C-alpha positions in Angstrom: 75.9 94.0 99.4 78.5 92.9 102.0 82.0 94.3 101.7 85.3 93.1 103.2 87.0 95.7 105.3 89.9 95.7 107.8 88.5 96.0 111.3 89.4 99.1 113.4 87.9 97.9 116.6 89.1 94.2 116.6 92.7 94.3 115.5 96.0 92.9 116.7 98.2 94.3 113.9 96.3 95.7 110.9 92.8 94.3 111.4 92.9 91.8 108.5 91.8 88.8 110.6 89.3 90.9 112.5 87.8 92.1 109.2 87.6 88.6 107.8 85.9 87.4 111.0 83.3 90.3 110.8 82.6 89.4 107.1 82.0 85.7 107.9 80.4 86.5 111.3 82.8 84.3 113.3 85.1 84.7 116.2 88.3 86.6 115.2 90.4 84.2 117.3 89.4 81.3 115.0 90.5 83.2 111.9 93.8 84.1 113.6 94.4 80.4 114.5 93.5 79.3 111.0 95.8 81.9 109.5 98.8 80.6 111.6 98.0 76.9 110.9 97.7 77.5 107.2 100.9 79.6 107.2 103.0 76.9 108.9 103.4 74.5 105.9 104.8 77.3 103.8 107.4 78.0 106.6 105.6 81.2 107.7 106.9 83.6 105.0 104.1 83.1 102.5 101.6 83.8 105.4 103.3 87.0 106.4 103.5 88.1 102.8 99.8 87.4 102.3 99.0 89.4 105.4 101.0 92.3 104.2 99.3 92.2 100.8 95.9 92.1 102.5 96.9 95.1 104.7 97.6 97.0 101.5 94.6 95.8 99.4 91.7 95.6 102.0 90.4 99.1 103.0 89.6 100.0 106.6 86.0 100.0 107.7 84.8 103.6 107.4 81.8 102.9 109.8 83.9 102.0 112.8 
């Protein structure tokens, strides 16, 4: 079973976008760009809040 983890090796801040990219097997840059684009209509604050919540909820990858 696949599990969602924060990435330890591919991180800019907390590894949330890197972990999501590993889960879906895509380039982490695409996930980061999508996160920014989707955060803009909400005037950035909801995107930052969602990132912080993901940092707290998603565990780090124990295998890296």
